[in-house]
C-alpha positions in Angstrom: 20.1 4.1 40.9 20.4 5.8 37.6 18.0 8.5 36.5 16.1 7.9 33.3 15.2 10.6 30.9 12.9 10.8 27.9 15.6 9.5 25.6 16.0 6.2 27.5 14.0 3.1 26.4 12.6 1.2 29.4 10.7 -1.5 27.6 9.8 -2.6 24.1 6.7 -4.8 23.6 4.9 -5.9 20.5 1.1 -6.2 20.4 -0.6 -9.5 20.9 -3.2 -8.6 18.3 -4.1 -5.7 16.1 -6.9 -4.9 13.6 -7.3 -2.3 10.9 -10.5 -0.3 11.3 -13.1 -1.1 8.7 -13.2 2.5 7.5 -9.4 2.3 6.9 -9.3 -1.2 5.4 -8.7 0.0 1.8 -6.0 2.5 2.8 -3.9 0.6 5.3 -2.0 -2.7 4.6 -3.4 -5.5 6.7 0.0 -7.0 7.4 2.6 -4.1 7.7 0.1 -1.3 8.6 1.6 1.1 6.1 -0.5 3.5 4.2 -1.3 2.3 0.6 -1.0 5.2 -1.8 -0.5 3.6 -5.1 -1.0 -0.2 -5.1 -3.7 -2.1 -3.3 -4.0 -5.9 -3.4 -7.2 -7.5 -2.0 -7.3 -11.0 -0.6 -8.6 -13.0 -3.6 -10.9 -15.1 -1.5 -12.8 -12.7 0.8 -11.9 -9.3 -0.7 -12.3 -7.8 2.7 -8.6 -7.1 3.5 -6.0 -5.4 1.5 -2.2 -5.5 1.2 0.4 -3.1 -0.2 2.6 -5.8 -1.8 2.6 -9.5 -2.7 5.2 -10.0 0.1 2.7 -8.8 2.7 -0.1 -10.8 1.2 1.9 -14.0 1.2 3.3 -13.4 4.7 -0.2 -12.8 6.2 -1.8 -15.7 4.3 -1.3 -18.5 6.8 -2.9 -16.5 9.7 -5.6 -14.8 7.6 -6.7 -18.0 5.8 -6.8 -20.0 9.0 -8.6 -17.6 11.1 -10.8 -15.1 9.3 -10.9 -15.3 5.5 -13.9 -17.7 5.2 -15.8 -15.8 7.9 -15.3 -12.5 6.1 -16.3 -14.0 2.8 -19.5 -15.4 4.3 -20.3 -12.1 6.0 -19.9 -10.2 2.8 -22.1 -12.6 0.9 -24.8 -12.4 3.6 -24.7 -8.6 3.7 -25.5 -8.3 0.1 -28.1 -11.1 -0.1 -31.3 -9.4 -1.4 -33.5 -10.8 1.4 -31.2 -9.8 4.4 -29.2 -6.8 3.5 -27.8 -5.2 6.6 -27.3 -1.7 5.3 -30.2 -0.8 3.1 -33.9 -0.3 3.9 -36.4 -2.8 2.6 -38.0 -2.0 -0.7 -41.8 -1.5 -1.3 -42.3 -5.3 -1.5 -40.6 -5.9 1.9 -37.5 -7.4 0.3 -33.9 -6.4 1.3 -31.2 -4.7 -0.7 -32.3 -2.4 -3.5 -28.9 -1.0 -4.3 -28.9 -0.9 -8.1 -25.1 -0.6 -8.3 -24.6 -3.8 -6.3 -27.5 -6.0 -7.1 -29.2 -7.0 -10.4 -33.0 -7.3 -10.6 -32.8 -11.1 -10.2 -30.9 -10.6 -6.9 -27.5 -11.7 -8.0 -24.4 -9.6 -7.3 -23.0 -7.7 -10.2 
């Protein structure tokens, strides 16, 4: 046989699945995985994923809408519900979220 060197391609395989890390969600396009420097377009329904262009947003829509958009929207709503906030300590009265920037006094999101 033939000897293979570092410049030879042996196999090319595409991933079955990929995900953008939560900490990078606002910096990496959900569809093409490119860094978003200037423009960032959120999904208008869940606002949990971001795209670098309308082409990427529309290309990803069938997969995103069918599999995760409703789930991400529900999780976001639940996380900021005043009685069961997952990232803020309870207030003096035992309630949940007391983040003044995100919640009004009546418990509704701003």
